[in-house]
ZADO-1210 file (C-alpha; in nm, 4 decimals, padded with zeros to 6 digits):
<atoms>
<atom x="-02.1473" y="-00.6680" z="02.4500" code="MET" pos="1"/>
<atom x="-02.2233" y="-00.6880" z="02.0768" code="THR" pos="2"/>
<atom x="-02.1304" y="-01.0267" z="01.9355" code="THR" pos="3"/>
<atom x="-02.0991" y="-01.1633" z="01.5867" code="LEU" pos="4"/>
<atom x="-02.4157" y="-01.3624" z="01.6421" code="THR" pos="5"/>
<atom x="-02.6109" y="-01.0397" z="01.6989" code="ASP" pos="6"/>
<atom x="-02.5008" y="-00.9042" z="01.3608" code="THR" pos="7"/>
<atom x="-02.5840" y="-01.2066" z="01.1431" code="ILE" pos="8"/>
<atom x="-02.9445" y="-01.1783" z="01.0286" code="LEU" pos="9"/>
<atom x="-03.1760" y="-01.4606" z="00.9321" code="GLU" pos="10"/>
<atom x="-03.1707" y="-01.3233" z="00.5801" code="VAL" pos="11"/>
<atom x="-02.8401" y="-01.1728" z="00.4739" code="CYS" pos="12"/>
<atom x="-02.8372" y="-01.0839" z="00.1024" code="PRO" pos="13"/>
<atom x="-02.4884" y="-00.9300" z="00.1285" code="GLU" pos="14"/>
<atom x="-02.3514" y="-01.2802" z="00.1901" code="LEU" pos="15"/>
<atom x="-02.5653" y="-01.4540" z="-00.0705" code="GLY" pos="16"/>
<atom x="-02.7627" y="-01.7746" z="-00.0155" code="ILE" pos="17"/>
<atom x="-02.7494" y="-01.9588" z="00.3154" code="GLU" pos="18"/>
<atom x="-02.6855" y="-02.3284" z="00.2541" code="VAL" pos="19"/>
<atom x="-02.6226" y="-02.6418" z="00.4628" code="PRO" pos="20"/>
<atom x="-02.2484" y="-02.6879" z="00.5130" code="VAL" pos="21"/>
<atom x="-02.2625" y="-03.0403" z="00.3683" code="ALA" pos="22"/>
<atom x="-02.4183" y="-02.9036" z="00.0466" code="SER" pos="23"/>
<atom x="-02.1811" y="-02.6130" z="-00.0247" code="ILE" pos="24"/>
<atom x="-02.0076" y="-02.7601" z="-00.3301" code="GLU" pos="25"/>
<atom x="-02.3371" y="-02.8887" z="-00.4723" code="LYS" pos="26"/>
<atom x="-02.5002" y="-02.5465" z="-00.4306" code="GLU" pos="27"/>
<atom x="-02.2002" y="-02.3742" z="-00.5893" code="LEU" pos="28"/>
<atom x="-02.2375" y="-02.5937" z="-00.8975" code="ARG" pos="29"/>
<atom x="-02.6036" y="-02.4938" z="-00.9173" code="LYS" pos="30"/>
<atom x="-02.5006" y="-02.1294" z="-00.8956" code="LEU" pos="31"/>
<atom x="-02.2882" y="-02.1625" z="-01.2105" code="TRP" pos="32"/>
<atom x="-02.5484" y="-02.3674" z="-01.3955" code="GLU" pos="33"/>
<atom x="-02.8030" y="-02.0872" z="-01.3605" code="GLN" pos="34"/>
<atom x="-02.6169" y="-01.8554" z="-01.5991" code="ASP" pos="35"/>
<atom x="-02.4090" y="-01.9726" z="-01.8965" code="ASP" pos="36"/>
<atom x="-02.2684" y="-01.6199" z="-01.9369" code="ALA" pos="37"/>
<atom x="-02.0748" y="-01.6551" z="-01.6148" code="ARG" pos="38"/>
<atom x="-01.7119" y="-01.7672" z="-01.6170" code="THR" pos="39"/>
<atom x="-01.5635" y="-01.8975" z="-01.2935" code="ASN" pos="40"/>
<atom x="-01.2185" y="-01.7441" z="-01.2424" code="ALA" pos="41"/>
<atom x="-00.9769" y="-01.8324" z="-00.9646" code="SER" pos="42"/>
<atom x="-00.5990" y="-01.8010" z="-00.9222" code="LEU" pos="43"/>
<atom x="-00.5782" y="-01.8603" z="-00.5480" code="MET" pos="44"/>
<atom x="-00.7645" y="-01.9442" z="-00.2295" code="ASN" pos="45"/>
<atom x="-00.8112" y="-01.6347" z="-00.0131" code="LEU" pos="46"/>
<atom x="-00.9145" y="-01.7040" z="00.3465" code="VAL" pos="47"/>
<atom x="-01.0133" y="-01.4019" z="00.5566" code="VAL" pos="48"/>
<atom x="-01.0373" y="-01.4703" z="00.9305" code="TYR" pos="49"/>
<atom x="-01.1822" y="-01.2362" z="01.1935" code="SER" pos="50"/>
<atom x="-01.3438" y="-01.2332" z="01.5379" code="GLU" pos="51"/>
<atom x="-01.4818" y="-00.8814" z="01.4998" code="LYS" pos="52"/>
<atom x="-01.8580" y="-00.8061" z="01.4926" code="PRO" pos="53"/>
<atom x="-01.9807" y="-00.7288" z="01.1391" code="ASP" pos="54"/>
<atom x="-01.6660" y="-00.8939" z="00.9996" code="ALA" pos="55"/>
<atom x="-01.8482" y="-01.1085" z="00.7433" code="LEU" pos="56"/>
<atom x="-02.0357" y="-00.8154" z="00.5944" code="LEU" pos="57"/>
<atom x="-01.7301" y="-00.5871" z="00.5887" code="GLU" pos="58"/>
<atom x="-01.5042" y="-00.8541" z="00.4416" code="ASN" pos="59"/>
<atom x="-01.7574" y="-00.9514" z="00.1760" code="SER" pos="60"/>
<atom x="-01.7536" y="-00.5902" z="00.0557" code="ALA" pos="61"/>
<atom x="-01.3715" y="-00.5905" z="00.0571" code="ILE" pos="62"/>
<atom x="-01.3540" y="-00.9174" z="-00.1387" code="VAL" pos="63"/>
<atom x="-01.6043" y="-00.7852" z="-00.3929" code="ARG" pos="64"/>
<atom x="-01.3592" y="-00.5055" z="-00.4745" code="ASN" pos="65"/>
<atom x="-01.0485" y="-00.7259" z="-00.4581" code="LEU" pos="66"/>
<atom x="-01.1889" y="-00.9682" z="-00.7143" code="THR" pos="67"/>
<atom x="-01.1919" y="-00.6953" z="-00.9784" code="ARG" pos="68"/>
<atom x="-00.8151" y="-00.7459" z="-01.0073" code="GLU" pos="69"/>
<atom x="-00.7445" y="-01.0687" z="-00.8168" code="HIS" pos="70"/>
<atom x="-00.9475" y="-01.3741" z="-00.9115" code="ALA" pos="71"/>
<atom x="-00.9876" y="-01.6147" z="-00.6202" code="CYS" pos="72"/>
<atom x="-01.2036" y="-01.8539" z="-00.4268" code="ARG" pos="73"/>
<atom x="-01.2724" y="-01.6469" z="-00.1149" code="ALA" pos="74"/>
<atom x="-01.3501" y="-01.8141" z="00.2164" code="ILE" pos="75"/>
<atom x="-01.4653" y="-01.5730" z="00.4859" code="LEU" pos="76"/>
<atom x="-01.4575" y="-01.6965" z="00.8443" code="VAL" pos="77"/>
<atom x="-01.6048" y="-01.5162" z="01.1449" code="ALA" pos="78"/>
<atom x="-01.5877" y="-01.6703" z="01.4903" code="ILE" pos="79"/>
<atom x="-01.7882" y="-01.5629" z="01.7946" code="ASP" pos="80"/>
<atom x="-01.5779" y="-01.6745" z="02.0893" code="ARG" pos="81"/>
<atom x="-01.8255" y="-01.5281" z="02.3416" code="HIS" pos="82"/>
<atom x="-02.1073" y="-01.7656" z="02.2475" code="GLU" pos="83"/>
<atom x="-02.0511" y="-02.1017" z="02.4260" code="PRO" pos="84"/>
<atom x="-02.3000" y="-02.3079" z="02.2249" code="LEU" pos="85"/>
<atom x="-02.1464" y="-02.4573" z="01.9091" code="PRO" pos="86"/>
<atom x="-02.3014" y="-02.3646" z="01.5760" code="SER" pos="87"/>
<atom x="-02.1973" y="-02.3344" z="01.2129" code="LEU" pos="88"/>
<atom x="-02.3733" y="-02.1441" z="00.9349" code="ARG" pos="89"/>
<atom x="-02.2645" y="-02.0971" z="00.5747" code="ALA" pos="90"/>
<atom x="-02.3489" y="-01.8739" z="00.2784" code="TRP" pos="91"/>
<atom x="-02.2389" y="-01.8809" z="-00.0847" code="ILE" pos="92"/>
<atom x="-02.2305" y="-01.6109" z="-00.3495" code="THR" pos="93"/>
<atom x="-02.0351" y="-01.5030" z="-00.6548" code="ALA" pos="94"/>
<atom x="-01.8725" y="-01.1644" z="-00.7152" code="HIS" pos="95"/>
<atom x="-01.9087" y="-01.0922" z="-01.0872" code="CYS" pos="96"/>
<atom x="-01.7478" y="-00.8263" z="-01.3071" code="HIS" pos="97"/>
<atom x="-01.8045" y="-00.7635" z="-01.6762" code="LEU" pos="98"/>
<atom x="-01.5253" y="-00.8575" z="-01.9150" code="ALA" pos="99"/>
<atom x="-01.5246" y="-00.6750" z="-02.2514" code="ASP" pos="100"/>
<atom x="-01.8781" y="-00.5574" z="-02.1750" code="GLY" pos="101"/>
<atom x="-02.0242" y="-00.9008" z="-02.2410" code="ARG" pos="102"/>
<atom x="-01.9378" y="-01.2031" z="-02.0302" code="LYS" pos="103"/>
<atom x="-01.9314" y="-01.1932" z="-01.6510" code="SER" pos="104"/>
<atom x="-01.6112" y="-01.3133" z="-01.4874" code="VAL" pos="105"/>
<atom x="-01.7045" y="-01.4330" z="-01.1384" code="CYS" pos="106"/>
<atom x="-01.5277" y="-01.5441" z="-00.8235" code="CYS" pos="107"/>
<atom x="-01.6804" y="-01.7767" z="-00.5660" code="GLU" pos="108"/>
<atom x="-01.7250" y="-01.6739" z="-00.2049" code="GLN" pos="109"/>
<atom x="-01.8075" y="-01.9022" z="00.0876" code="ILE" pos="110"/>
<atom x="-01.8802" y="-01.7380" z="00.4241" code="ALA" pos="111"/>
<atom x="-01.8777" y="-01.9252" z="00.7553" code="PHE" pos="112"/>
<atom x="-02.0011" y="-01.8100" z="01.0967" code="HIS" pos="113"/>
<atom x="-01.8925" y="-02.0305" z="01.3890" code="LEU" pos="114"/>
<atom x="-01.9622" y="-02.0233" z="01.7620" code="THR" pos="115"/>
<atom x="-01.8502" y="-02.2350" z="02.0556" code="GLY" pos="116"/>
<atom x="-01.5235" y="-02.4316" z="02.0695" code="LYS" pos="117"/>
<atom x="-01.4057" y="-02.4074" z="01.7124" code="VAL" pos="118"/>
<atom x="-01.0382" y="-02.5023" z="01.6750" code="THR" pos="119"/>
<atom x="-01.0894" y="-02.8404" z="01.5067" code="GLY" pos="120"/>
<atom x="-01.4158" y="-02.7473" z="01.3347" code="ARG" pos="121"/>
<atom x="-01.2634" y="-02.4310" z="01.1924" code="PHE" pos="122"/>
<atom x="-00.9604" y="-02.6066" z="01.0493" code="ARG" pos="123"/>
<atom x="-01.1607" y="-02.8928" z="00.8996" code="ASN" pos="124"/>
<atom x="-01.4222" y="-02.6544" z="00.7600" code="THR" pos="125"/>
<atom x="-01.1622" y="-02.4428" z="00.5839" code="VAL" pos="126"/>
<atom x="-00.9500" y="-02.7337" z="00.4607" code="PHE" pos="127"/>
<atom x="-01.2451" y="-02.9166" z="00.3078" code="SER" pos="128"/>
<atom x="-01.3450" y="-02.6206" z="00.0913" code="HIS" pos="129"/>
<atom x="-01.0082" y="-02.5099" z="-00.0423" code="LEU" pos="130"/>
<atom x="-00.9392" y="-02.5486" z="-00.4117" code="ASN" pos="131"/>
<atom x="-00.6487" y="-02.7907" z="-00.3694" code="SER" pos="132"/>
<atom x="-00.4837" y="-02.6914" z="-00.6978" code="ASP" pos="133"/>
<atom x="-00.4399" y="-02.3280" z="-00.5941" code="LEU" pos="134"/>
<atom x="-00.2112" y="-02.1511" z="-00.3432" code="PRO" pos="135"/>
<atom x="-00.3560" y="-02.0411" z="-00.0101" code="LEU" pos="136"/>
<atom x="-00.3358" y="-01.6772" z="00.0972" code="VAL" pos="137"/>
<atom x="-00.4522" y="-01.6422" z="00.4578" code="PHE" pos="138"/>
<atom x="-00.5436" y="-01.2955" z="00.5879" code="TRP" pos="139"/>
<atom x="-00.5675" y="-01.2937" z="00.9674" code="TRP" pos="140"/>
<atom x="-00.7365" y="-00.9852" z="01.1103" code="GLN" pos="141"/>
<atom x="-00.6665" y="-00.8730" z="01.4685" code="GLY" pos="142"/>
<atom x="-00.4981" y="-01.0533" z="01.7572" code="GLU" pos="143"/>
<atom x="-00.3640" y="-01.4049" z="01.7092" code="LEU" pos="144"/>
<atom x="-00.5151" y="-01.6924" z="01.9076" code="SER" pos="145"/>
<atom x="-00.4667" y="-02.0642" z="01.9702" code="GLU" pos="146"/>
<atom x="-00.6503" y="-02.1302" z="01.6440" code="ILE" pos="147"/>
<atom x="-00.3201" y="-02.0522" z="01.4703" code="LEU" pos="148"/>
<atom x="-00.1724" y="-02.4019" z="01.4836" code="THR" pos="149"/>
<atom x="00.1177" y="-02.5684" z="01.3067" code="GLU" pos="150"/>
<atom x="-00.1268" y="-02.7762" z="01.1031" code="ARG" pos="151"/>
<atom x="-00.3097" y="-02.4654" z="00.9821" code="LEU" pos="152"/>
<atom x="00.0098" y="-02.2793" z="00.8970" code="VAL" pos="153"/>
<atom x="00.1488" y="-02.5829" z="00.7145" code="SER" pos="154"/>
<atom x="-00.0979" y="-02.5364" z="00.4268" code="VAL" pos="155"/>
<atom x="-00.0526" y="-02.1606" z="00.3885" code="MET" pos="156"/>
<atom x="00.1524" y="-02.0056" z="00.1094" code="ASP" pos="157"/>
<atom x="00.1090" y="-01.6446" z="00.2291" code="ARG" pos="158"/>
<atom x="00.0145" y="-01.5192" z="00.5727" code="PHE" pos="159"/>
<atom x="-00.1143" y="-01.1603" z="00.5865" code="MET" pos="160"/>
<atom x="-00.1120" y="-00.9849" z="00.9242" code="ILE" pos="161"/>
<atom x="-00.1113" y="-00.6378" z="01.0756" code="ASP" pos="162"/>
<atom x="00.1354" y="-00.6398" z="01.3644" code="SER" pos="163"/>
<atom x="00.0365" y="-00.2818" z="01.4500" code="SER" pos="164"/>
<atom x="-00.2955" y="-00.4153" z="01.5788" code="SER" pos="165"/>
<atom x="-00.1344" y="-00.6486" z="01.8358" code="TRP" pos="166"/>
<atom x="-00.1041" y="-00.5680" z="02.2052" code="LYS" pos="167"/>
<atom x="00.2043" y="-00.7884" z="02.2416" code="ASN" pos="168"/>
<atom x="00.3865" y="-00.8144" z="01.9068" code="PRO" pos="169"/>
<atom x="00.6836" y="-01.0018" z="02.0560" code="VAL" pos="170"/>
<atom x="00.4597" y="-01.2845" z="02.1798" code="ALA" pos="171"/>
<atom x="00.2578" y="-01.2872" z="01.8563" code="SER" pos="172"/>
<atom x="00.5649" y="-01.3149" z="01.6336" code="PHE" pos="173"/>
<atom x="00.6944" y="-01.5939" z="01.8593" code="ALA" pos="174"/>
<atom x="00.3630" y="-01.7751" z="01.8025" code="MET" pos="175"/>
<atom x="00.4038" y="-01.7411" z="01.4252" code="ILE" pos="176"/>
<atom x="00.7629" y="-01.8647" z="01.4361" code="GLN" pos="177"/>
<atom x="00.6636" y="-02.1687" z="01.6403" code="GLU" pos="178"/>
<atom x="00.3637" y="-02.2521" z="01.4214" code="ALA" pos="179"/>
<atom x="00.5599" y="-02.2080" z="01.0967" code="SER" pos="180"/>
<atom x="00.8506" y="-02.4416" z="01.1804" code="GLN" pos="181"/>
<atom x="00.7052" y="-02.7038" z="00.9488" code="ALA" pos="182"/>
<atom x="00.6579" y="-02.4485" z="00.6696" code="ASN" pos="183"/>
<atom x="00.9910" y="-02.2723" z="00.6017" code="PRO" pos="184"/>
<atom x="00.8585" y="-02.1406" z="00.2686" code="ASP" pos="185"/>
<atom x="00.5780" y="-01.9409" z="00.4321" code="LEU" pos="186"/>
<atom x="00.5680" y="-01.5806" z="00.3060" code="VAL" pos="187"/>
<atom x="00.4647" y="-01.3314" z="00.5759" code="ILE" pos="188"/>
<atom x="00.3170" y="-00.9996" z="00.4633" code="GLN" pos="189"/>
<atom x="00.2753" y="-00.7420" z="00.7388" code="ASP" pos="190"/>
<atom x="00.0572" y="-00.4338" z="00.6844" code="HIS" pos="191"/>
<atom x="00.2954" y="-00.2425" z="00.9129" code="ALA" pos="192"/>
<atom x="00.5780" y="-00.3104" z="00.6658" code="TRP" pos="193"/>
<atom x="00.3690" y="-00.2240" z="00.3588" code="THR" pos="194"/>
<atom x="00.2786" y="00.1143" z="00.5101" code="ARG" pos="195"/>
<atom x="00.6461" y="00.2170" z="00.4885" code="SER" pos="196"/>
<atom x="00.7017" y="00.1279" z="00.1208" code="TRP" pos="197"/>
<atom x="00.7177" y="00.4808" z="-00.0229" code="GLN" pos="198"/>
<atom x="00.9421" y="00.5940" z="00.2629" code="PHE" pos="199"/>
<atom x="01.1868" y="00.3106" z="00.1971" code="ARG" pos="200"/>
<atom x="01.1836" y="00.3692" z="-00.1775" code="VAL" pos="201"/>
<atom x="01.2310" y="00.7413" z="-00.1120" code="GLY" pos="202"/>
<atom x="01.5301" y="00.6961" z="00.1184" code="ILE" pos="203"/>
<atom x="01.6941" y="00.4507" z="-00.1227" code="ALA" pos="204"/>
<atom x="01.6486" y="00.6859" z="-00.4179" code="SER" pos="205"/>
<atom x="01.7801" y="00.9876" z="-00.2260" code="LEU" pos="206"/>
<atom x="02.1060" y="00.8069" z="-00.1505" code="PHE" pos="207"/>
<atom x="02.1609" y="00.7732" z="-00.5248" code="ASP" pos="208"/>
<atom x="02.2356" y="01.1473" z="-00.5081" code="ASP" pos="209"/>
<atom x="02.6163" y="01.1946" z="-00.4922" code="PRO" pos="210"/>
<atom x="02.5793" y="01.4514" z="-00.2120" code="VAL" pos="211"/>
<atom x="02.3893" y="01.2006" z="00.0040" code="ALA" pos="212"/>
<atom x="02.6260" y="00.9164" z="-00.0890" code="GLN" pos="213"/>
<atom x="02.9282" y="01.1112" z="00.0304" code="GLN" pos="214"/>
<atom x="02.7534" y="01.1881" z="00.3602" code="ALA" pos="215"/>
<atom x="02.6689" y="00.8235" z="00.4356" code="LEU" pos="216"/>
<atom x="02.9793" y="00.7553" z="00.6542" code="PRO" pos="217"/>
<atom x="02.9124" y="01.0794" z="00.8463" code="GLU" pos="218"/>
<atom x="02.5544" y="01.0107" z="00.9562" code="ILE" pos="219"/>
<atom x="02.5067" y="01.1044" z="01.3212" code="THR" pos="220"/>
<atom x="02.1327" y="01.1014" z="01.3788" code="ASN" pos="221"/>
<atom x="01.8111" y="00.9350" z="01.2628" code="VAL" pos="222"/>
<atom x="01.4713" y="01.0790" z="01.3567" code="GLU" pos="223"/>
<atom x="01.1384" y="00.9105" z="01.2788" code="ILE" pos="224"/>
<atom x="00.7965" y="01.0647" z="01.3462" code="ILE" pos="225"/>
<atom x="00.4995" y="00.8278" z="01.3478" code="TYR" pos="226"/>
<atom x="00.1394" y="00.7922" z="01.4617" code="HIS" pos="227"/>
<atom x="00.1113" y="00.6248" z="01.8077" code="PRO" pos="228"/>
<atom x="-00.0849" y="00.3341" z="01.6576" code="ASP" pos="229"/>
<atom x="00.1945" y="00.2591" z="01.4110" code="HIS" pos="230"/>
<atom x="00.5123" y="00.2315" z="01.6152" code="ARG" pos="231"/>
<atom x="00.5849" y="-00.1026" z="01.4479" code="ASN" pos="232"/>
<atom x="00.6083" y="00.0706" z="01.1087" code="SER" pos="233"/>
<atom x="00.8608" y="00.3144" z="01.2579" code="ALA" pos="234"/>
<atom x="01.0674" y="00.0342" z="01.4121" code="LEU" pos="235"/>
<atom x="01.0594" y="-00.1707" z="01.0922" code="GLN" pos="236"/>
<atom x="01.1744" y="00.1363" z="00.9017" code="MET" pos="237"/>
<atom x="01.4595" y="00.1777" z="01.1498" code="LEU" pos="238"/>
<atom x="01.5502" y="-00.1917" z="01.1285" code="ALA" pos="239"/>
<atom x="01.5594" y="-00.1632" z="00.7486" code="TRP" pos="240"/>
<atom x="01.7973" y="00.1338" z="00.7692" code="LEU" pos="241"/>
<atom x="02.0274" y="-00.0467" z="01.0109" code="ALA" pos="242"/>
<atom x="02.0356" y="-00.3726" z="00.8141" code="VAL" pos="243"/>
<atom x="02.0819" y="-00.2133" z="00.4728" code="GLN" pos="244"/>
<atom x="02.3521" y="00.0289" z="00.5943" code="ALA" pos="245"/>
<atom x="02.5327" y="-00.2358" z="00.7989" code="GLY" pos="246"/>
<atom x="02.4978" y="-00.0479" z="01.1275" code="TRP" pos="247"/>
<atom x="02.5675" y="-00.2397" z="01.4484" code="LYS" pos="248"/>
<atom x="02.3802" y="-00.1879" z="01.7736" code="ASP" pos="249"/>
<atom x="02.5574" y="00.0428" z="02.0191" code="ASP" pos="250"/>
<atom x="02.5581" y="-00.1941" z="02.3171" code="VAL" pos="251"/>
<atom x="02.6909" y="00.0813" z="02.5436" code="SER" pos="252"/>
<atom x="02.3703" y="00.2827" z="02.5002" code="SER" pos="253"/>
<atom x="02.0572" y="00.2051" z="02.7069" code="PRO" pos="254"/>
<atom x="01.8437" y="00.3454" z="02.4218" code="ALA" pos="255"/>
<atom x="01.8289" y="00.2580" z="02.0534" code="LEU" pos="256"/>
<atom x="02.1583" y="00.3675" z="01.8967" code="ALA" pos="257"/>
<atom x="02.3993" y="00.2399" z="01.6324" code="PHE" pos="258"/>
<atom x="02.7614" y="00.2363" z="01.5260" code="ILE" pos="259"/>
<atom x="02.8169" y="00.2825" z="01.1527" code="SER" pos="260"/>
<atom x="03.0621" y="00.0818" z="00.9426" code="THR" pos="261"/>
<atom x="03.2914" y="00.3879" z="00.9639" code="ALA" pos="262"/>
<atom x="03.2804" y="00.3781" z="01.3461" code="GLY" pos="263"/>
<atom x="03.0472" y="00.6793" z="01.3743" code="GLN" pos="264"/>
<atom x="02.7996" y="00.6835" z="01.6665" code="ALA" pos="265"/>
<atom x="02.4396" y="00.7285" z="01.5447" code="ILE" pos="266"/>
<atom x="02.1676" y="00.8423" z="01.7821" code="SER" pos="267"/>
<atom x="01.7997" y="00.7617" z="01.7247" code="VAL" pos="268"/>
<atom x="01.4931" y="00.9724" z="01.8064" code="ALA" pos="269"/>
<atom x="01.1486" y="00.8140" z="01.7746" code="LEU" pos="270"/>
<atom x="00.8651" y="01.0639" z="01.8175" code="LYS" pos="271"/>
<atom x="00.4915" y="00.9942" z="01.8142" code="SER" pos="272"/>
<atom x="00.2362" y="01.2425" z="01.6827" code="ASP" pos="273"/>
<atom x="-00.1356" y="01.1663" z="01.7141" code="SER" pos="274"/>
<atom x="-00.2151" y="01.4005" z="01.4230" code="THR" pos="275"/>
<atom x="00.0307" y="01.2310" z="01.1865" code="ALA" pos="276"/>
<atom x="-00.0227" y="00.9599" z="00.9247" code="PRO" pos="277"/>
<atom x="00.1295" y="00.6180" z="01.0096" code="PRO" pos="278"/>
<atom x="00.4718" y="00.7551" z="00.9117" code="LEU" pos="279"/>
<atom x="00.5166" y="01.1290" z="00.9030" code="SER" pos="280"/>
<atom x="00.8920" y="01.1819" z="00.8644" code="ALA" pos="281"/>
<atom x="01.2214" y="00.9985" z="00.8361" code="VAL" pos="282"/>
<atom x="01.5151" y="01.2395" z="00.8735" code="MET" pos="283"/>
<atom x="01.8780" y="01.1309" z="00.8442" code="ILE" pos="284"/>
<atom x="02.1393" y="01.3888" z="00.9397" code="ARG" pos="285"/>
<atom x="02.5105" y="01.4043" z="00.8720" code="ALA" pos="286"/>
<atom x="02.7480" y="01.6929" z="00.9478" code="SER" pos="287"/>
<atom x="02.6400" y="01.9110" z="00.6552" code="GLN" pos="288"/>
<atom x="02.3638" y="01.7070" z="00.4917" code="VAL" pos="289"/>
<atom x="02.0002" y="01.6299" z="00.5733" code="VAL" pos="290"/>
<atom x="01.8187" y="01.3515" z="00.3879" code="VAL" pos="291"/>
<atom x="01.4461" y="01.3353" z="00.4612" code="GLN" pos="292"/>
<atom x="01.1205" y="01.1825" z="00.3453" code="VAL" pos="293"/>
<atom x="00.8068" y="01.3463" z="00.4853" code="THR" pos="294"/>
<atom x="00.4299" y="01.3211" z="00.4577" code="GLN" pos="295"/>
<atom x="00.1928" y="01.5775" z="00.6057" code="LYS" pos="296"/>
<atom x="-00.1456" y="01.4761" z="00.7433" code="ALA" pos="297"/>
<atom x="-00.4023" y="01.4715" z="00.4627" code="GLY" pos="298"/>
<atom x="-00.1368" y="01.5071" z="00.1921" code="ALA" pos="299"/>
<atom x="-00.1697" y="01.3230" z="-00.1388" code="SER" pos="300"/>
<atom x="00.2048" y="01.2825" z="-00.1812" code="HIS" pos="301"/>
<atom x="00.5308" y="01.2038" z="-00.0023" code="VAL" pos="302"/>
<atom x="00.8123" y="01.4575" z="-00.0323" code="GLN" pos="303"/>
<atom x="01.1757" y="01.3497" z="-00.0727" code="ARG" pos="304"/>
<atom x="01.4597" y="01.5930" z="-00.0143" code="GLN" pos="305"/>
<atom x="01.8393" y="01.6138" z="00.0076" code="VAL" pos="306"/>
<atom x="01.9741" y="01.9411" z="00.1460" code="GLU" pos="307"/>
<atom x="02.3318" y="02.0562" z="00.1958" code="SER" pos="308"/>
<atom x="02.3983" y="02.4276" z="00.2333" code="GLY" pos="309"/>
<atom x="02.2704" y="02.5986" z="-00.0795" code="ALA" pos="310"/>
<atom x="02.2127" y="02.2660" z="-00.2536" code="TYR" pos="311"/>
<atom x="01.8607" y="02.1220" z="-00.2418" code="LYS" pos="312"/>
<atom x="01.7055" y="01.8406" z="-00.4470" code="ALA" pos="313"/>
<atom x="01.3337" y="01.7643" z="-00.4041" code="THR" pos="314"/>
<atom x="01.0932" y="01.5145" z="-00.5594" code="SER" pos="315"/>
<atom x="00.7455" y="01.3738" z="-00.4905" code="LEU" pos="316"/>
<atom x="00.5954" y="01.0248" z="-00.4812" code="SER" pos="317"/>
<atom x="00.2476" y="00.8815" z="-00.4057" code="PRO" pos="318"/>
<atom x="00.1471" y="00.8118" z="-00.0465" code="ILE" pos="319"/>
<atom x="00.1288" y="00.4573" z="00.0863" code="ASP" pos="320"/>
<atom x="-00.2123" y="00.2883" z="00.1187" code="PRO" pos="321"/>
<atom x="-00.3683" y="00.2982" z="00.4652" code="THR" pos="322"/>
<atom x="-00.6912" y="00.0949" z="00.4710" code="THR" pos="323"/>
<atom x="-00.6777" y="-00.2850" z="00.5144" code="PRO" pos="324"/>
<atom x="-00.8428" y="-00.3372" z="00.1763" code="ALA" pos="325"/>
<atom x="-00.5857" y="-00.1176" z="-00.0008" code="GLU" pos="326"/>
<atom x="-00.2958" y="-00.2823" z="00.1805" code="LEU" pos="327"/>
<atom x="-00.4100" y="-00.6327" z="00.0882" code="VAL" pos="328"/>
<atom x="-00.4611" y="-00.5293" z="-00.2753" code="ALA" pos="329"/>
<atom x="-00.1047" y="-00.3952" z="-00.2883" code="VAL" pos="330"/>
<atom x="00.0356" y="-00.7067" z="-00.1226" code="GLN" pos="331"/>
<atom x="-00.1464" y="-00.9354" z="-00.3656" code="LEU" pos="332"/>
<atom x="-00.0272" y="-00.7282" z="-00.6616" code="ALA" pos="333"/>
<atom x="00.3394" y="-00.7306" z="-00.5551" code="ARG" pos="334"/>
<atom x="00.3610" y="-01.0985" z="-00.4685" code="GLY" pos="335"/>
<atom x="00.7203" y="-01.2192" z="-00.4377" code="GLY" pos="336"/>
<atom x="00.8937" y="-01.3903" z="-00.1471" code="LYS" pos="337"/>
<atom x="00.9035" y="-01.0751" z="00.0705" code="ASN" pos="338"/>
<atom x="01.2632" y="-01.1694" z="00.1492" code="SER" pos="339"/>
<atom x="01.3607" y="-00.8196" z="00.2625" code="LEU" pos="340"/>
<atom x="01.0995" y="-00.8313" z="00.5386" code="TYR" pos="341"/>
<atom x="01.2345" y="-01.1677" z="00.6522" code="GLN" pos="342"/>
<atom x="01.5832" y="-01.0171" z="00.6478" code="LYS" pos="343"/>
<atom x="01.4965" y="-00.7261" z="00.8788" code="ILE" pos="344"/>
<atom x="01.2566" y="-00.9222" z="01.1025" code="LEU" pos="345"/>
<atom x="01.5186" y="-01.0419" z="01.3587" code="PRO" pos="346"/>
<atom x="01.6532" y="-00.6868" z="01.3989" code="ARG" pos="347"/>
<atom x="01.2993" y="-00.5496" z="01.4331" code="PHE" pos="348"/>
<atom x="01.2174" y="-00.8039" z="01.7042" code="LEU" pos="349"/>
<atom x="01.5321" y="-00.7042" z="01.8952" code="GLU" pos="350"/>
<atom x="01.4177" y="-00.3413" z="01.8830" code="MET" pos="351"/>
<atom x="01.0737" y="-00.4375" z="02.0100" code="LEU" pos="352"/>
<atom x="01.2450" y="-00.5905" z="02.3114" code="GLY" pos="353"/>
<atom x="01.4081" y="-00.2573" z="02.3900" code="LYS" pos="354"/>
</atoms>
């Protein structure tokens, strides 16, 4: 088995200078004193946590690109849970970008590699190196673990996750809800939700069309095609439709089905396609009208369409981001309270149970 310890070299220039943990702040000050042309810029603390081999190197490259648009103090944390002996190593560096072709605007990065039992050491290590005047954005990569405690969540402002990567999303969301009881203002940003942005915007814009508006009470069927790894994006899309349209669950049906506000039964078909992008199609059918948003594999755009007999209206929009780095960049750029996600979350969790 390849562990994180195997991937961290004695000399690791990608992470910067290895320093004693007790001397991190002192060494950072020295880093700025070496070059008067550098300006330290920071609007937030960004903590990136992972247990994956090569995580520190991959995440350092991601942060280097993110800091072009999002100034931050970045704290990268990689934990090797397979190594029983406790250890803690740290590196510091600065990601610098030219401003107006003259002065370098730089963002600090601290990278930690921990082994052994780490719950308390991890929390204390992170807390002691946060810039206390700035909000904390915490990006958790992969499965949740017991390291996610109420005390850790209590200091977060944003919690970035990818529920599509979890084996048991119901249990993982329950863990988040329990840990966040003391932090009701926590903003959760789920990559699975962000992957459906253009589809949601597309559906909403299509129902501005009078033909689609008139067909809304007559909807009989919803079909969603998705990649097998991204069922959560499909279910969140479906939950959004149901919540926004006011559809109630059809309790008489053993499968996912709804009753519209007009009393119309609505059947649901969820289909996986291993060749598809995360979301490939959302099709909403009424008696004479089809409203659909589709994206073909490898396409550079999403197609929106309303069709009713001889009438057809079509438009295009960009595709949603897919890589973790792109998704985080979009989430940081949009900001906000993410209240719509919180609104559909209970309905989504009910669907997961089915």
